[in-house]
Backbone as JSON Lines, residues from 0, in Angstrom:
{"i":0,"aa":"M","n":[-5.18,18.5,-11.34],"ca":[-4.27,19.31,-10.57],"c":[-4.81,19.54,-9.16]}
{"i":1,"aa":"K","n":[-6.12,19.78,-9.07],"ca":[-6.76,20.03,-7.77],"c":[-6.61,18.8,-6.87]}
{"i":2,"aa":"R","n":[-6.81,17.61,-7.45],"ca":[-6.7,16.38,-6.69],"c":[-5.26,16.16,-6.23]}
{"i":3,"aa":"L","n":[-4.29,16.46,-7.08],"ca":[-2.89,16.32,-6.73],"c":[-2.53,17.25,-5.57]}
{"i":4,"aa":"L","n":[-3.02,18.48,-5.63],"ca":[-2.78,19.42,-4.55],"c":[-3.4,18.93,-3.25]}
{"i":5,"aa":"K","n":[-4.61,18.4,-3.33],"ca":[-5.28,17.88,-2.13],"c":[-4.49,16.73,-1.53]}
{"i":6,"aa":"Q","n":[-4.0,15.81,-2.38],"ca":[-3.2,14.69,-1.89],"c":[-1.93,15.18,-1.23]}
{"i":7,"aa":"F","n":[-1.31,16.18,-1.8],"ca":[-0.1,16.76,-1.23],"c":[-0.38,17.32,0.16]}
{"i":8,"aa":"V","n":[-1.45,18.09,0.27],"ca":[-1.81,18.71,1.56],"c":[-2.09,17.64,2.6]}
{"i":9,"aa":"V","n":[-2.86,16.62,2.22],"ca":[-3.2,15.56,3.17],"c":[-1.94,14.82,3.62]}
{"i":10,"aa":"K","n":[-1.06,14.51,2.67],"ca":[0.12,13.71,2.99],"c":[1.15,14.5,3.78]}
{"i":11,"aa":"Y","n":[1.44,15.73,3.38],"ca":[2.54,16.46,3.98],"c":[2.13,17.5,5.02]}
{"i":12,"aa":"V","n":[0.89,17.93,4.99],"ca":[0.44,18.93,5.95],"c":[-0.54,18.32,6.95]}
{"i":13,"aa":"G","n":[-1.06,17.14,6.63],"ca":[-2.01,16.49,7.52],"c":[-3.39,17.1,7.41]}
{"i":14,"aa":"G","n":[-3.87,17.3,6.2],"ca":[-5.11,18.01,5.96],"c":[-6.37,17.38,6.51]}
{"i":15,"aa":"H","n":[-6.4,16.06,6.73],"ca":[-7.65,15.44,7.17],"c":[-8.01,15.77,8.61]}
{"i":16,"aa":"D","n":[-7.1,15.69,9.5],"ca":[-7.41,15.93,10.9],"c":[-6.61,17.12,11.43]}
{"i":17,"aa":"R","n":[-6.49,18.11,10.63],"ca":[-5.72,19.28,11.01],"c":[-6.38,19.94,12.21]}
{"i":18,"aa":"T","n":[-5.59,20.19,13.24],"ca":[-6.11,20.82,14.45],"c":[-5.64,22.27,14.45]}
{"i":19,"aa":"L","n":[-6.56,23.15,14.27],"ca":[-6.27,24.57,14.24],"c":[-6.79,25.22,15.5]}
{"i":20,"aa":"D","n":[-6.33,26.41,15.79],"ca":[-6.9,27.18,16.89],"c":[-8.23,27.71,16.4]}
{"i":21,"aa":"P","n":[-9.34,27.19,16.9],"ca":[-10.65,27.57,16.37],"c":[-11.05,28.99,16.72]}
{"i":22,"aa":"T","n":[-10.33,29.61,17.62],"ca":[-10.72,30.95,18.05],"c":[-10.25,32.03,17.1]}
{"i":23,"aa":"N","n":[-9.25,31.74,16.26],"ca":[-8.79,32.78,15.34],"c":[-8.41,32.25,13.96]}
{"i":24,"aa":"S","n":[-8.9,31.09,13.57],"ca":[-8.51,30.52,12.29],"c":[-9.25,31.13,11.11]}
{"i":25,"aa":"H","n":[-10.43,31.65,11.33],"ca":[-11.2,32.3,10.27],"c":[-11.68,33.65,10.77]}
{"i":26,"aa":"E","n":[-11.55,34.62,9.93],"ca":[-12.0,35.97,10.3],"c":[-13.48,35.99,10.66]}
{"i":27,"aa":"K","n":[-14.29,35.23,9.95],"ca":[-15.73,35.27,10.21],"c":[-16.09,34.72,11.58]}
{"i":28,"aa":"Y","n":[-15.19,33.99,12.23],"ca":[-15.46,33.43,13.55],"c":[-14.83,34.25,14.68]}
{"i":29,"aa":"R","n":[-14.29,35.39,14.35],"ca":[-13.57,36.19,15.33],"c":[-14.4,36.5,16.57]}
{"i":30,"aa":"K","n":[-15.69,36.71,16.41],"ca":[-16.55,37.09,17.53],"c":[-17.48,35.96,17.98]}
{"i":31,"aa":"S","n":[-17.17,34.74,17.64],"ca":[-18.09,33.63,17.92],"c":[-18.19,33.27,19.41]}
{"i":32,"aa":"G","n":[-17.16,33.52,20.16],"ca":[-17.18,33.18,21.58],"c":[-16.82,31.74,21.87]}
{"i":33,"aa":"L","n":[-16.45,30.98,20.86],"ca":[-16.08,29.58,21.05],"c":[-14.68,29.51,21.65]}
{"i":34,"aa":"T","n":[-14.57,28.85,22.81],"ca":[-13.25,28.7,23.43],"c":[-12.56,27.47,22.85]}
{"i":35,"aa":"E","n":[-11.27,27.4,23.02],"ca":[-10.52,26.25,22.51],"c":[-10.96,24.96,23.2]}
{"i":36,"aa":"E","n":[-11.21,25.01,24.5],"ca":[-11.64,23.83,25.24],"c":[-13.01,23.35,24.73]}
{"i":37,"aa":"E","n":[-13.9,24.3,24.51],"ca":[-15.22,23.97,23.99],"c":[-15.12,23.36,22.59]}
{"i":38,"aa":"A","n":[-14.24,23.92,21.77],"ca":[-14.06,23.42,20.4],"c":[-13.51,22.0,20.41]}
{"i":39,"aa":"V","n":[-12.57,21.72,21.29],"ca":[-12.01,20.37,21.38],"c":[-13.08,19.38,21.81]}
{"i":40,"aa":"L","n":[-13.93,19.76,22.76],"ca":[-15.03,18.91,23.21],"c":[-16.01,18.65,22.07]}
{"i":41,"aa":"I","n":[-16.37,19.69,21.34],"ca":[-17.3,19.54,20.21],"c":[-16.7,18.65,19.14]}
{"i":42,"aa":"R","n":[-15.41,18.83,18.87],"ca":[-14.73,18.0,17.88],"c":[-14.81,16.53,18.28]}
{"i":43,"aa":"R","n":[-14.57,16.23,19.54],"ca":[-14.64,14.86,20.03],"c":[-16.05,14.3,19.88]}
{"i":44,"aa":"K","n":[-17.05,15.12,20.19],"ca":[-18.44,14.67,20.06],"c":[-18.8,14.39,18.6]}
{"i":45,"aa":"I","n":[-18.31,15.23,17.7],"ca":[-18.56,15.03,16.27],"c":[-17.91,13.72,15.82]}
{"i":46,"aa":"K","n":[-16.66,13.51,16.19],"ca":[-15.94,12.28,15.81],"c":[-16.65,11.05,16.36]}
{"i":47,"aa":"D","n":[-17.11,11.13,17.61],"ca":[-17.84,10.0,18.2],"c":[-19.14,9.73,17.45]}
{"i":48,"aa":"A","n":[-19.86,10.79,17.11],"ca":[-21.13,10.64,16.39],"c":[-20.91,9.97,15.04]}
{"i":49,"aa":"F","n":[-19.81,10.3,14.39],"ca":[-19.53,9.73,13.07],"c":[-18.85,8.37,13.16]}
{"i":50,"aa":"D","n":[-17.83,8.26,14.01],"ca":[-17.06,7.02,14.07],"c":[-17.78,5.9,14.82]}
{"i":51,"aa":"Q","n":[-18.42,6.23,15.93],"ca":[-19.05,5.19,16.74],"c":[-20.53,5.01,16.42]}
{"i":52,"aa":"N","n":[-21.26,6.11,16.35],"ca":[-22.7,6.03,16.1],"c":[-23.05,5.93,14.63]}
{"i":53,"aa":"K","n":[-22.08,6.2,13.76],"ca":[-22.28,6.16,12.3],"c":[-23.51,6.96,11.89]}
{"i":54,"aa":"I","n":[-23.62,8.14,12.46],"ca":[-24.77,9.02,12.2],"c":[-24.87,9.4,10.72]}
{"i":55,"aa":"Y","n":[-23.75,9.34,10.01],"ca":[-23.73,9.72,8.59],"c":[-24.59,8.8,7.73]}
{"i":56,"aa":"R","n":[-24.96,7.64,8.24],"ca":[-25.81,6.72,7.48],"c":[-27.24,7.23,7.33]}
{"i":57,"aa":"N","n":[-27.61,8.18,8.16],"ca":[-28.94,8.79,8.08],"c":[-29.01,9.59,6.79]}
{"i":58,"aa":"N","n":[-29.89,9.19,5.87],"ca":[-29.93,9.83,4.55],"c":[-30.54,11.23,4.56]}
{"i":59,"aa":"T","n":[-31.06,11.67,5.69],"ca":[-31.59,13.04,5.77],"c":[-30.76,13.91,6.72]}
{"i":60,"aa":"L","n":[-29.6,13.41,7.11],"ca":[-28.77,14.12,8.08],"c":[-28.41,15.52,7.59]}
{"i":61,"aa":"C","n":[-28.59,16.49,8.47],"ca":[-28.18,17.86,8.18],"c":[-27.45,18.4,9.41]}
{"i":62,"aa":"L","n":[-26.92,19.58,9.29],"ca":[-26.16,20.18,10.38],"c":[-27.0,20.29,11.65]}
{"i":63,"aa":"D","n":[-28.26,20.64,11.51],"ca":[-29.14,20.73,12.68],"c":[-29.29,19.38,13.38]}
{"i":64,"aa":"D","n":[-29.41,18.31,12.6],"ca":[-29.53,16.97,13.18],"c":[-28.28,16.59,13.96]}
{"i":65,"aa":"L","n":[-27.12,16.85,13.36],"ca":[-25.86,16.57,14.05],"c":[-25.77,17.38,15.34]}
{"i":66,"aa":"S","n":[-26.1,18.65,15.27],"ca":[-26.05,19.53,16.44],"c":[-26.97,19.02,17.54]}
{"i":67,"aa":"N","n":[-28.17,18.61,17.17],"ca":[-29.11,18.06,18.15],"c":[-28.58,16.76,18.74]}
{"i":68,"aa":"H","n":[-27.99,15.92,17.89],"ca":[-27.46,14.63,18.34],"c":[-26.36,14.81,19.38]}
{"i":69,"aa":"I","n":[-25.48,15.77,19.17],"ca":[-24.38,15.97,20.12],"c":[-24.7,17.05,21.16]}
{"i":70,"aa":"E","n":[-25.91,17.61,21.04],"ca":[-26.4,18.62,21.99],"c":[-25.47,19.83,22.08]}
{"i":71,"aa":"E","n":[-25.19,20.39,20.92],"ca":[-24.35,21.59,20.83],"c":[-24.99,22.58,19.86]}
{"i":72,"aa":"N","n":[-24.59,23.83,19.97],"ca":[-25.07,24.91,19.1],"c":[-24.63,24.66,17.67]}
{"i":73,"aa":"R","n":[-25.57,24.78,16.73],"ca":[-25.26,24.47,15.32],"c":[-24.17,25.36,14.74]}
{"i":74,"aa":"Y","n":[-24.09,26.61,15.17],"ca":[-23.08,27.52,14.65],"c":[-21.69,27.13,15.15]}
{"i":75,"aa":"K","n":[-21.64,26.69,16.38],"ca":[-20.35,26.24,16.92],"c":[-19.93,24.92,16.28]}
{"i":76,"aa":"V","n":[-20.88,24.04,16.03],"ca":[-20.58,22.78,15.35],"c":[-20.04,23.07,13.94]}
{"i":77,"aa":"S","n":[-20.68,23.97,13.24],"ca":[-20.23,24.36,11.91],"c":[-18.82,24.95,11.96]}
{"i":78,"aa":"Q","n":[-18.58,25.8,12.93],"ca":[-17.26,26.42,13.08],"c":[-16.19,25.35,13.33]}
{"i":79,"aa":"V","n":[-16.48,24.4,14.18],"ca":[-15.52,23.34,14.48],"c":[-15.23,22.51,13.24]}
{"i":80,"aa":"I","n":[-16.26,22.16,12.49],"ca":[-16.04,21.38,11.25],"c":[-15.2,22.19,10.27]}
{"i":81,"aa":"N","n":[-15.52,23.46,10.12],"ca":[-14.77,24.29,9.18],"c":[-13.32,24.49,9.6]}
{"i":82,"aa":"T","n":[-13.07,24.65,10.88],"ca":[-11.71,24.94,11.31],"c":[-10.88,23.69,11.56]}
{"i":83,"aa":"F","n":[-11.43,22.71,12.26],"ca":[-10.65,21.51,12.58],"c":[-10.48,20.58,11.39]}
{"i":84,"aa":"F","n":[-11.5,20.5,10.54],"ca":[-11.45,19.56,9.42],"c":[-11.25,20.24,8.07]}
{"i":85,"aa":"S","n":[-11.23,21.57,8.08],"ca":[-10.98,22.36,6.86],"c":[-11.94,22.03,5.73]}
{"i":86,"aa":"K","n":[-13.22,21.84,6.08],"ca":[-14.24,21.59,5.07],"c":[-15.6,21.94,5.63]}
{"i":87,"aa":"N","n":[-16.56,22.04,4.75],"ca":[-17.91,22.33,5.21],"c":[-18.59,21.03,5.64]}
{"i":88,"aa":"F","n":[-19.76,21.15,6.22],"ca":[-20.47,20.0,6.76],"c":[-20.7,18.92,5.71]}
{"i":89,"aa":"Y","n":[-21.18,19.3,4.53],"ca":[-21.53,18.29,3.53],"c":[-20.3,17.6,2.94]}
{"i":90,"aa":"S","n":[-19.19,18.29,2.83],"ca":[-17.96,17.64,2.39],"c":[-17.48,16.64,3.45]}
{"i":91,"aa":"F","n":[-17.57,17.05,4.7],"ca":[-17.2,16.19,5.82],"c":[-18.09,14.94,5.83]}
{"i":92,"aa":"L","n":[-19.39,15.14,5.7],"ca":[-20.36,14.05,5.68],"c":[-20.08,13.09,4.52]}
{"i":93,"aa":"N","n":[-19.88,13.63,3.33],"ca":[-19.65,12.79,2.16],"c":[-18.37,11.98,2.28]}
{"i":94,"aa":"E","n":[-17.33,12.53,2.9],"ca":[-16.1,11.77,3.06],"c":[-16.33,10.53,3.91]}
{"i":95,"aa":"Y","n":[-17.08,10.67,4.98],"ca":[-17.4,9.5,5.8],"c":[-18.2,8.48,5.01]}
{"i":96,"aa":"R","n":[-19.19,8.95,4.29],"ca":[-20.03,8.04,3.51],"c":[-19.21,7.3,2.45]}
{"i":97,"aa":"I","n":[-18.35,8.01,1.77],"ca":[-17.54,7.4,0.71],"c":[-16.53,6.43,1.29]}
{"i":98,"aa":"E","n":[-15.94,6.73,2.44],"ca":[-15.0,5.8,3.06],"c":[-15.68,4.47,3.37]}
{"i":99,"aa":"E","n":[-16.9,4.53,3.9],"ca":[-17.61,3.28,4.18],"c":[-18.0,2.59,2.87]}
{"i":100,"aa":"A","n":[-18.39,3.35,1.88],"ca":[-18.74,2.76,0.58],"c":[-17.54,2.04,-0.02]}
{"i":101,"aa":"K","n":[-16.36,2.64,0.07],"ca":[-15.14,2.0,-0.44],"c":[-14.92,0.66,0.27]}
{"i":102,"aa":"D","n":[-15.08,0.66,1.57],"ca":[-14.89,-0.57,2.34],"c":[-15.9,-1.63,1.91]}
{"i":103,"aa":"L","n":[-17.17,-1.25,1.79],"ca":[-18.21,-2.2,1.39],"c":[-18.01,-2.72,-0.03]}
{"i":104,"aa":"L","n":[-17.55,-1.87,-0.93],"ca":[-17.31,-2.31,-2.3],"c":[-16.27,-3.42,-2.36]}
{"i":105,"aa":"V","n":[-15.3,-3.35,-1.47],"ca":[-14.22,-4.34,-1.47],"c":[-14.57,-5.56,-0.63]}
{"i":106,"aa":"T","n":[-15.15,-5.35,0.54],"ca":[-15.36,-6.47,1.46],"c":[-16.63,-7.27,1.18]}
{"i":107,"aa":"D","n":[-17.58,-6.69,0.48],"ca":[-18.83,-7.41,0.2],"c":[-19.2,-7.3,-1.27]}
{"i":108,"aa":"P","n":[-18.54,-8.09,-2.12],"ca":[-18.79,-8.01,-3.56],"c":[-20.2,-8.42,-3.97]}
{"i":109,"aa":"S","n":[-20.93,-9.06,-3.08],"ca":[-22.3,-9.46,-3.42],"c":[-23.26,-8.27,-3.36]}
{"i":110,"aa":"L","n":[-22.88,-7.21,-2.67],"ca":[-23.74,-6.01,-2.6],"c":[-23.64,-5.21,-3.89]}
{"i":111,"aa":"S","n":[-24.75,-4.77,-4.38],"ca":[-24.74,-3.92,-5.57],"c":[-24.3,-2.51,-5.18]}
{"i":112,"aa":"V","n":[-23.85,-1.76,-6.15],"ca":[-23.45,-0.38,-5.9],"c":[-24.64,0.41,-5.38]}
{"i":113,"aa":"K","n":[-25.82,0.15,-5.91],"ca":[-27.02,0.85,-5.47],"c":[-27.34,0.54,-4.0]}
{"i":114,"aa":"A","n":[-27.2,-0.71,-3.61],"ca":[-27.44,-1.1,-2.22],"c":[-26.43,-0.4,-1.29]}
{"i":115,"aa":"I","n":[-25.2,-0.34,-1.72],"ca":[-24.16,0.33,-0.93],"c":[-24.47,1.81,-0.82]}
{"i":116,"aa":"M","n":[-24.9,2.41,-1.91],"ca":[-25.26,3.83,-1.93],"c":[-26.28,4.13,-0.84]}
{"i":117,"aa":"Y","n":[-27.32,3.32,-0.76],"ca":[-28.36,3.53,0.26],"c":[-27.84,3.21,1.66]}
{"i":118,"aa":"E","n":[-27.04,2.19,1.77],"ca":[-26.5,1.77,3.07],"c":[-25.69,2.88,3.74]}
{"i":119,"aa":"V","n":[-24.92,3.62,2.95],"ca":[-24.05,4.65,3.53],"c":[-24.72,6.01,3.65]}
{"i":120,"aa":"G","n":[-25.97,6.14,3.17],"ca":[-26.7,7.36,3.42],"c":[-27.03,8.24,2.24]}
{"i":121,"aa":"F","n":[-26.69,7.81,1.03],"ca":[-27.03,8.61,-0.14],"c":[-28.43,8.27,-0.62]}
{"i":122,"aa":"N","n":[-29.13,9.26,-1.18],"ca":[-30.46,9.06,-1.75],"c":[-30.43,9.04,-3.26]}
{"i":123,"aa":"S","n":[-29.42,9.67,-3.84],"ca":[-29.37,9.87,-5.27],"c":[-28.13,9.21,-5.88]}
{"i":124,"aa":"K","n":[-28.36,8.47,-6.96],"ca":[-27.25,7.83,-7.67],"c":[-26.28,8.89,-8.2]}
{"i":125,"aa":"N","n":[-26.82,9.98,-8.73],"ca":[-25.95,11.03,-9.27],"c":[-25.06,11.65,-8.19]}
{"i":126,"aa":"S","n":[-25.63,11.96,-7.04],"ca":[-24.82,12.58,-6.0],"c":[-23.8,11.58,-5.44]}
{"i":127,"aa":"F","n":[-24.18,10.31,-5.34],"ca":[-23.24,9.29,-4.88],"c":[-22.07,9.15,-5.85]}
{"i":128,"aa":"Y","n":[-22.37,9.0,-7.13],"ca":[-21.32,8.83,-8.12],"c":[-20.42,10.07,-8.18]}
{"i":129,"aa":"S","n":[-21.02,11.25,-8.12],"ca":[-20.23,12.49,-8.16],"c":[-19.31,12.59,-6.96]}
{"i":130,"aa":"A","n":[-19.83,12.34,-5.78],"ca":[-19.02,12.41,-4.56],"c":[-17.94,11.34,-4.58]}
{"i":131,"aa":"F","n":[-18.29,10.15,-5.02],"ca":[-17.32,9.05,-5.05],"c":[-16.17,9.38,-6.0]}
{"i":132,"aa":"K","n":[-16.51,9.85,-7.17],"ca":[-15.47,10.18,-8.15],"c":[-14.62,11.36,-7.68]}
{"i":133,"aa":"K","n":[-15.24,12.34,-7.06],"ca":[-14.51,13.51,-6.56],"c":[-13.48,13.09,-5.51]}
{"i":134,"aa":"I","n":[-13.85,12.18,-4.64],"ca":[-12.97,11.78,-3.54],"c":[-11.94,10.73,-3.97]}
{"i":135,"aa":"T","n":[-12.34,9.77,-4.81],"ca":[-11.43,8.67,-5.16],"c":[-10.79,8.8,-6.54]}
{"i":136,"aa":"G","n":[-11.45,9.54,-7.42],"ca":[-10.97,9.6,-8.8],"c":[-11.53,8.48,-9.67]}
{"i":137,"aa":"Y","n":[-12.35,7.62,-9.08],"ca":[-12.94,6.49,-9.79],"c":[-14.46,6.49,-9.62]}
{"i":138,"aa":"S","n":[-15.14,5.82,-10.53],"ca":[-16.55,5.51,-10.29],"c":[-16.57,4.34,-9.31]}
{"i":139,"aa":"P","n":[-17.67,4.08,-8.63],"ca":[-17.7,2.96,-7.68],"c":[-17.36,1.61,-8.33]}
{"i":140,"aa":"N","n":[-17.9,1.36,-9.53],"ca":[-17.59,0.09,-10.21],"c":[-16.12,0.0,-10.59]}
{"i":141,"aa":"D","n":[-15.57,1.09,-11.1],"ca":[-14.15,1.1,-11.46],"c":[-13.26,0.92,-10.24]}
{"i":142,"aa":"Y","n":[-13.66,1.52,-9.12],"ca":[-12.91,1.38,-7.87],"c":[-12.9,-0.09,-7.43]}
{"i":143,"aa":"R","n":[-14.06,-0.72,-7.45],"ca":[-14.16,-2.13,-7.05],"c":[-13.27,-2.99,-7.94]}
{"i":144,"aa":"T","n":[-13.33,-2.75,-9.24],"ca":[-12.51,-3.52,-10.18],"c":[-11.03,-3.28,-9.96]}
{"i":145,"aa":"A","n":[-10.64,-2.02,-9.78],"ca":[-9.23,-1.68,-9.6],"c":[-8.67,-2.3,-8.32]}
{"i":146,"aa":"V","n":[-9.42,-2.22,-7.24],"ca":[-8.95,-2.78,-5.98],"c":[-8.86,-4.3,-6.07]}
{"i":147,"aa":"N","n":[-9.86,-4.94,-6.65],"ca":[-9.84,-6.39,-6.78],"c":[-8.72,-6.85,-7.7]}
{"i":148,"aa":"T","n":[-8.47,-6.14,-8.78],"ca":[-7.38,-6.47,-9.71],"c":[-6.04,-6.34,-9.0]}
{"i":149,"aa":"N","n":[-5.86,-5.27,-8.25],"ca":[-4.62,-5.05,-7.52],"c":[-4.44,-6.14,-6.46]}
{"i":150,"aa":"F","n":[-5.51,-6.52,-5.78],"ca":[-5.44,-7.58,-4.78],"c":[-5.04,-8.89,-5.44]}
{"i":151,"aa":"D","n":[-5.65,-9.21,-6.61],"ca":[-5.33,-10.45,-7.31],"c":[-3.86,-10.48,-7.71]}
{"i":152,"aa":"R","n":[-3.34,-9.34,-8.18],"ca":[-1.92,-9.27,-8.58],"c":[-1.01,-9.49,-7.38]}
{"i":153,"aa":"Q","n":[-1.33,-8.85,-6.24],"ca":[-0.51,-9.01,-5.04],"c":[-0.55,-10.46,-4.55]}
{"i":154,"aa":"H","n":[-1.72,-11.08,-4.64],"ca":[-1.88,-12.47,-4.21],"c":[-1.04,-13.39,-5.1]}
{"i":155,"aa":"E","n":[-1.02,-13.13,-6.41],"ca":[-0.23,-13.93,-7.34],"c":[1.25,-13.78,-7.05]}
{"i":156,"aa":"I","n":[1.7,-12.58,-6.73],"ca":[3.12,-12.33,-6.42],"c":[3.5,-13.07,-5.15]}
{"i":157,"aa":"Q","n":[2.63,-13.06,-4.15],"ca":[2.94,-13.75,-2.9],"c":[2.98,-15.26,-3.09]}
{"i":158,"aa":"M","n":[2.16,-15.78,-3.98],"ca":[2.1,-17.22,-4.21],"c":[3.3,-17.71,-5.02]}
{"i":159,"aa":"A","n":[3.94,-16.83,-5.76],"ca":[5.07,-17.23,-6.63],"c":[6.34,-17.49,-5.85]}
């Protein structure tokens, strides 16, 4: 049920990149002093660090590391992640890691799941499998099989 609700929110409300007013979206941030312009700049820096620099591949990455990388205050970085992306730092981090893992599972079948786990920044098989299943609903091996089976079926339909 939780997964269904999350899918609904993402599809119909735009939950992944929801842009909120960071100055009043959470009561705990009421006195933070973060301006909307500053929040938008920090959001862009975070996205660049993850999308372009792929900082999430660092297996020891923490909020302080991200803050140092983008040269911003850690509390403001945390506030921006919580308000703009509607999740905490580690959920945000794991989503990036799992998205790349999904891509690698499909595009490079010669890579083992364990190699992919390390490549995207996880240190522990248990945490990788838990995060993967939480986000996709599948284990990494089941995901690879399901995607490849679906691809094979689509290819057969196109060839007919």
